[in-house]
Each structure stands twice: as C-alpha cells, then as structure tokens.
KOLPA-509743 format. One record per residue (C-alpha): x, y, z. Coordinates in steps of 0.25 Angstrom, whole numbers, plus 5000, padded with zeros to 4 digits. Layout:
BEGIN
{pt {X; Y; Z}}
...
REM end
This chain:
BEGIN
{pt {5198; 4907; 4321}}
{pt {5212; 4904; 4327}}
{pt {5223; 4906; 4318}}
{pt {5232; 4894; 4316}}
{pt {5245; 4902; 4321}}
{pt {5239; 4907; 4333}}
{pt {5249; 4904; 4344}}
{pt {5239; 4903; 4355}}
{pt {5235; 4890; 4349}}
{pt {5245; 4878; 4346}}
{pt {5242; 4864; 4343}}
{pt {5226; 4867; 4343}}
{pt {5228; 4870; 4358}}
{pt {5225; 4885; 4364}}
{pt {5239; 4887; 4368}}
{pt {5237; 4902; 4373}}
{pt {5225; 4898; 4383}}
{pt {5233; 4885; 4388}}
{pt {5245; 4894; 4391}}
{pt {5237; 4905; 4397}}
{pt {5225; 4899; 4404}}
{pt {5223; 4889; 4415}}
{pt {5212; 4879; 4419}}
{pt {5210; 4886; 4432}}
{pt {5207; 4899; 4425}}
{pt {5197; 4891; 4416}}
{pt {5191; 4884; 4429}}
{pt {5190; 4897; 4436}}
{pt {5183; 4904; 4424}}
{pt {5174; 4893; 4421}}
{pt {5169; 4893; 4436}}
{pt {5167; 4908; 4435}}
{pt {5158; 4907; 4423}}
{pt {5150; 4895; 4428}}
{pt {5148; 4901; 4441}}
{pt {5147; 4915; 4437}}
{pt {5155; 4920; 4449}}
{pt {5170; 4923; 4452}}
{pt {5167; 4920; 4466}}
{pt {5160; 4906; 4465}}
{pt {5171; 4902; 4454}}
{pt {5181; 4905; 4465}}
{pt {5173; 4898; 4476}}
{pt {5171; 4886; 4467}}
{pt {5186; 4885; 4463}}
{pt {5192; 4888; 4477}}
{pt {5199; 4901; 4472}}
{pt {5199; 4915; 4477}}
{pt {5191; 4926; 4468}}
{pt {5204; 4933; 4465}}
{pt {5210; 4921; 4459}}
{pt {5198; 4918; 4451}}
{pt {5197; 4932; 4445}}
{pt {5212; 4932; 4442}}
{pt {5211; 4919; 4434}}
{pt {5199; 4924; 4425}}
{pt {5207; 4936; 4423}}
{pt {5219; 4928; 4418}}
{pt {5209; 4919; 4410}}
{pt {5203; 4932; 4404}}
{pt {5217; 4938; 4399}}
{pt {5220; 4925; 4393}}
{pt {5207; 4925; 4385}}
{pt {5209; 4940; 4382}}
{pt {5193; 4942; 4383}}
{pt {5184; 4945; 4394}}
{pt {5179; 4932; 4400}}
{pt {5168; 4936; 4410}}
{pt {5158; 4947; 4411}}
{pt {5155; 4951; 4426}}
{pt {5144; 4960; 4430}}
{pt {5142; 4961; 4444}}
{pt {5142; 4946; 4450}}
{pt {5138; 4941; 4436}}
{pt {5149; 4935; 4429}}
{pt {5147; 4929; 4414}}
{pt {5157; 4925; 4403}}
{pt {5160; 4934; 4391}}
{pt {5159; 4927; 4378}}
{pt {5173; 4923; 4379}}
{pt {5171; 4919; 4393}}
{pt {5160; 4910; 4388}}
{pt {5169; 4904; 4377}}
{pt {5179; 4901; 4388}}
{pt {5170; 4895; 4398}}
{pt {5165; 4885; 4387}}
{pt {5179; 4882; 4384}}
{pt {5183; 4880; 4399}}
{pt {5171; 4871; 4401}}
{pt {5174; 4862; 4390}}
{pt {5188; 4860; 4394}}
{pt {5184; 4857; 4408}}
{pt {5174; 4847; 4403}}
{pt {5184; 4840; 4395}}
{pt {5193; 4839; 4407}}
{pt {5181; 4834; 4415}}
{pt {5180; 4824; 4405}}
{pt {5195; 4820; 4405}}
{pt {5195; 4820; 4421}}
{pt {5183; 4810; 4420}}
{pt {5190; 4800; 4410}}
{pt {5203; 4801; 4418}}
{pt {5197; 4798; 4430}}
{pt {5190; 4786; 4423}}
{pt {5203; 4781; 4419}}
{pt {5209; 4782; 4434}}
{pt {5197; 4775; 4439}}
{pt {5193; 4779; 4454}}
{pt {5207; 4781; 4458}}
{pt {5208; 4795; 4455}}
{pt {5199; 4805; 4449}}
{pt {5190; 4816; 4453}}
{pt {5173; 4816; 4457}}
{pt {5166; 4829; 4456}}
{pt {5154; 4831; 4463}}
{pt {5143; 4841; 4464}}
{pt {5132; 4842; 4473}}
{pt {5121; 4851; 4479}}
{pt {5123; 4857; 4492}}
{pt {5115; 4847; 4500}}
{pt {5122; 4836; 4495}}
{pt {5134; 4839; 4503}}
{pt {5128; 4833; 4515}}
{pt {5130; 4819; 4509}}
{pt {5139; 4820; 4497}}
{pt {5153; 4821; 4505}}
{pt {5150; 4809; 4512}}
{pt {5148; 4802; 4498}}
{pt {5161; 4808; 4493}}
{pt {5169; 4804; 4505}}
{pt {5165; 4790; 4504}}
{pt {5168; 4790; 4489}}
{pt {5181; 4796; 4492}}
{pt {5185; 4785; 4502}}
{pt {5182; 4775; 4492}}
{pt {5190; 4783; 4480}}
{pt {5201; 4791; 4487}}
{pt {5208; 4796; 4474}}
{pt {5196; 4803; 4469}}
{pt {5195; 4818; 4471}}
{pt {5181; 4823; 4474}}
{pt {5176; 4837; 4471}}
{pt {5162; 4841; 4478}}
{pt {5155; 4853; 4473}}
{pt {5142; 4857; 4482}}
{pt {5133; 4867; 4478}}
{pt {5118; 4871; 4476}}
{pt {5109; 4865; 4465}}
{pt {5110; 4877; 4455}}
{pt {5126; 4876; 4456}}
{pt {5126; 4860; 4455}}
{pt {5117; 4862; 4442}}
{pt {5127; 4871; 4437}}
{pt {5139; 4861; 4439}}
{pt {5131; 4851; 4432}}
{pt {5129; 4860; 4420}}
{pt {5143; 4863; 4420}}
{pt {5148; 4848; 4422}}
{pt {5156; 4852; 4433}}
{pt {5156; 4839; 4441}}
{pt {5154; 4823; 4440}}
{pt {5141; 4821; 4448}}
{pt {5132; 4829; 4455}}
{pt {5121; 4827; 4466}}
{pt {5108; 4835; 4467}}
{pt {5096; 4836; 4474}}
{pt {5087; 4840; 4463}}
{pt {5089; 4838; 4449}}
{pt {5088; 4848; 4439}}
{pt {5075; 4850; 4430}}
{pt {5083; 4848; 4417}}
{pt {5092; 4837; 4419}}
{pt {5092; 4830; 4406}}
{pt {5107; 4831; 4406}}
{pt {5109; 4825; 4420}}
{pt {5109; 4811; 4425}}
{pt {5103; 4811; 4439}}
{pt {5103; 4799; 4449}}
{pt {5095; 4798; 4462}}
{pt {5106; 4798; 4473}}
{pt {5101; 4799; 4487}}
{pt {5089; 4805; 4495}}
{pt {5088; 4819; 4499}}
{pt {5076; 4822; 4508}}
{pt {5072; 4837; 4510}}
{pt {5067; 4841; 4524}}
{pt {5063; 4853; 4532}}
{pt {5072; 4857; 4543}}
{pt {5070; 4866; 4555}}
{pt {5077; 4869; 4568}}
{pt {5076; 4859; 4579}}
{pt {5065; 4865; 4588}}
{pt {5057; 4872; 4578}}
{pt {5042; 4871; 4580}}
{pt {5039; 4863; 4566}}
{pt {5049; 4853; 4572}}
{pt {5036; 4848; 4580}}
{pt {5027; 4848; 4569}}
{pt {5024; 4836; 4559}}
{pt {5019; 4838; 4545}}
{pt {5022; 4851; 4543}}
{pt {5017; 4857; 4531}}
{pt {5024; 4866; 4520}}
{pt {5015; 4877; 4522}}
{pt {5019; 4877; 4538}}
{pt {5034; 4878; 4533}}
{pt {5031; 4890; 4524}}
{pt {5029; 4898; 4537}}
{pt {5043; 4895; 4542}}
{pt {5056; 4903; 4538}}
{pt {5064; 4894; 4528}}
{pt {5079; 4893; 4525}}
{pt {5082; 4889; 4511}}
{pt {5093; 4886; 4502}}
{pt {5098; 4896; 4490}}
{pt {5093; 4897; 4477}}
{pt {5098; 4886; 4468}}
{pt {5097; 4875; 4480}}
{pt {5088; 4863; 4476}}
{pt {5084; 4863; 4491}}
{pt {5079; 4877; 4490}}
{pt {5070; 4874; 4478}}
{pt {5064; 4861; 4485}}
{pt {5060; 4871; 4496}}
{pt {5053; 4881; 4488}}
{pt {5046; 4870; 4481}}
{pt {5040; 4864; 4492}}
{pt {5034; 4877; 4497}}
{pt {5030; 4880; 4483}}
{pt {5022; 4868; 4480}}
{pt {5013; 4873; 4493}}
{pt {5012; 4886; 4487}}
{pt {5021; 4892; 4498}}
{pt {5034; 4900; 4499}}
{pt {5044; 4897; 4510}}
{pt {5047; 4907; 4520}}
{pt {5063; 4908; 4516}}
{pt {5071; 4915; 4527}}
{pt {5084; 4911; 4522}}
{pt {5092; 4907; 4510}}
{pt {5105; 4899; 4513}}
{pt {5115; 4892; 4504}}
{pt {5119; 4880; 4511}}
{pt {5112; 4870; 4519}}
{pt {5120; 4871; 4531}}
{pt {5117; 4886; 4532}}
{pt {5102; 4882; 4531}}
{pt {5103; 4872; 4543}}
{pt {5109; 4882; 4551}}
{pt {5098; 4892; 4549}}
{pt {5088; 4881; 4552}}
{pt {5095; 4878; 4565}}
{pt {5095; 4893; 4569}}
{pt {5079; 4894; 4567}}
{pt {5079; 4903; 4554}}
{pt {5071; 4893; 4545}}
{pt {5067; 4879; 4541}}
{pt {5073; 4874; 4529}}
{pt {5070; 4862; 4518}}
{pt {5083; 4854; 4517}}
{pt {5089; 4841; 4513}}
{pt {5090; 4831; 4524}}
{pt {5105; 4828; 4520}}
{pt {5108; 4841; 4526}}
{pt {5105; 4836; 4540}}
{pt {5113; 4823; 4538}}
{pt {5125; 4828; 4549}}
{pt {5116; 4833; 4560}}
{pt {5104; 4824; 4558}}
{pt {5092; 4825; 4567}}
{pt {5100; 4828; 4579}}
{pt {5104; 4841; 4572}}
{pt {5097; 4855; 4575}}
{pt {5088; 4854; 4563}}
{pt {5074; 4846; 4562}}
{pt {5067; 4841; 4551}}
{pt {5053; 4845; 4550}}
{pt {5040; 4837; 4547}}
{pt {5035; 4843; 4534}}
{pt {5025; 4838; 4525}}
{pt {5031; 4833; 4512}}
{pt {5045; 4831; 4518}}
{pt {5055; 4826; 4516}}
{pt {5056; 4830; 4502}}
{pt {5062; 4817; 4496}}
{pt {5073; 4822; 4485}}
{pt {5084; 4815; 4479}}
{pt {5099; 4818; 4478}}
{pt {5105; 4815; 4464}}
{pt {5118; 4812; 4457}}
{pt {5118; 4820; 4444}}
{pt {5128; 4821; 4432}}
{pt {5126; 4825; 4417}}
{pt {5122; 4814; 4408}}
{pt {5133; 4816; 4399}}
{pt {5143; 4817; 4409}}
{pt {5154; 4805; 4409}}
{pt {5156; 4801; 4423}}
{pt {5169; 4798; 4428}}
{pt {5172; 4784; 4435}}
{pt {5173; 4792; 4448}}
{pt {5160; 4799; 4446}}
{pt {5153; 4787; 4441}}
{pt {5159; 4779; 4455}}
{pt {5155; 4790; 4464}}
{pt {5141; 4791; 4458}}
{pt {5139; 4776; 4461}}
{pt {5145; 4778; 4475}}
{pt {5135; 4789; 4478}}
{pt {5123; 4782; 4473}}
{pt {5128; 4770; 4482}}
{pt {5127; 4778; 4494}}
{pt {5112; 4783; 4492}}
{pt {5107; 4772; 4503}}
{pt {5116; 4778; 4514}}
{pt {5111; 4793; 4510}}
{pt {5096; 4787; 4510}}
{pt {5097; 4780; 4523}}
{pt {5104; 4793; 4530}}
{pt {5092; 4801; 4525}}
{pt {5082; 4792; 4531}}
{pt {5089; 4791; 4544}}
{pt {5089; 4807; 4545}}
{pt {5074; 4808; 4541}}
{pt {5071; 4798; 4552}}
{pt {5079; 4804; 4562}}
{pt {5072; 4818; 4559}}
{pt {5059; 4812; 4559}}
{pt {5061; 4805; 4572}}
{pt {5065; 4818; 4578}}
{pt {5052; 4824; 4572}}
{pt {5044; 4814; 4579}}
{pt {5051; 4817; 4593}}
{pt {5049; 4832; 4593}}
{pt {5035; 4830; 4589}}
{pt {5033; 4818; 4601}}
{pt {5040; 4829; 4610}}
{pt {5029; 4839; 4606}}
{pt {5018; 4830; 4609}}
{pt {5023; 4826; 4622}}
REM end
C-alpha cells in the first residue's frame, strides 16, 4: 500500500516515474517484450541496438528491479517486467484511443493512418495508399509489412488501424473481415523450363521437381504444403526464403519452382523471365481481406481509407484477369511452337 506522504506521488500522479522515465523508454521496453528480441525491437523502431540496451538499462534503474530475464537468445519479462508491460500497453491503448478521437475532431485535414499488411500485399497496397494520400495530403501514413504470423501478433496487440490478410485465422470471433480483392495463386517456373511446354500438369508431376518455399509463418507456404498433402505428397523443398523477390530471383536462376501470388508478377508481367505453368487445380482462387478487431472504434480516417480501398476492388480484379490472360496466351504460344 502506498503511504499518503510518499513524496513520489503528488495529486494522485506517479510523480517519480513521470520525472524519471520517458515514453521512448516505455516504447522500447514494450517492443522488446512483444517481439522477444532486442534486435527486432531496434529494427522496428529504427534504432541501434546499443541505444535500445541503454534505454532499457535506464528504465530498469528507475524501477529498481530487474525487468527482463535473458537466457541465450530468449528474452522474457520478470514479474516486475510483466506488470510494467501491461501498464505500458494500457497507456498506449489510451493514447491510441485519444489519437482516434482527436483525428475525428479534425476531420480529414490532419491525422494518422496505421496499416499493416502481409508480405505479398506490398505489391498493390502502396499504390492504393499513394492514391489515397493524393486525395488527403494532410494525413500521415505508416505501413508495416510482415508475414502472416507477425501480422496476427500485431492484431492481437492492437497496433494498427486496419490489416490486409490473405488467409483468415481459424479463431476470428474477435475480428471483422471484409472481402477485398482477388488473390490468385499460381505455379511459377523459369522460362524455358520443360514443363512450360506441357498442359494439365498434375501435382504428382510437380512433386518430382525441386521447390522454393517461403519461411515458416507464411500463408503461401501453408497453402503450398496443403496442396501436396491433399494428394498424400510432400514437396521436394530445395530452399526456404524469406521474401517473394528472393524466391523470384531463385526461380529465374533455375533453382526450383514455386507457388506464389500472381500479384508478385504485376510489374514484369508475362514479358518477364518467369512463366506460369498450366497445373491442374490452378490458379487457386484466394481472397484478400481487410480486417480489424470488432471492438475497435475506427477513426474517420480509417473508415475513409477502408471505403477508398474497397472501391478499388474492380481495378485490382481487372488487373489480375488481364495478367492471367497474358500468361495463358503465352502458354498456348509455347505449345503451338512445340507442335510446329
């Protein structure tokens, strides 16, 4: 129990903590606990690791108790650290709610939009954001790009206003999800690969080819494994890579085939160095979703962006249909040359 004459607390406020801690220290500590890593916290906050370590040390000295237990690469909060983390989360949630209300009072003249998307959505999200910001130049936008598991963590921690996912979590009672745009998955190979000349390729035939897949935690990786598992097969995984661009370069280099979103080929299209294979059951028709927690009060800015993004669905759909048509025509031309 706190004594009434405790000089650290004046007017019901924790005067000692107010004078000796900073929001930046709290932000750094929150990121370390949430991410379980000094390095990842430094990367997320665009700080050096020595800066992160120094600020946590200062915060620990103020609290007078150890806040983190570190064993090797594993970092977990102590009991004091857990209490501090929960308090910091409550403070940040309150500030986020205040930010939402203030932005509503300002209308669309000023404010902030926080958007987080899975990795593959980066191929179209910046374009939508660019168009939105040209209509509302006073709005600051932050965009976080990560794999599916990391985005689900961000949803759990209420870190953003809206999220774009390609695969909904199994337990989503707390989420509100809206169909947004098509996300066809296709099988890719380097141009000149022998399978480019074949049609109606079976999954059993694909199983004999080396495959390049995304890292654990990726939704497309899960789909790839499921496609083969449904036939009682396991893909011949040659490499696991953490980015779509690295996978595309590896495919071009002839290191293997891959299953990927057609969105990853938006820029180069059918004229690029990668071909789409004619595989039975493909393209797999998946959907992009715009997601937010059901109990989250969206700001006027978030609501406006949501409506803006949903209105762009026909453009994205038409783009995917055109791209599929271009690759299909390419496949027909290759087979025609073979027959000739």
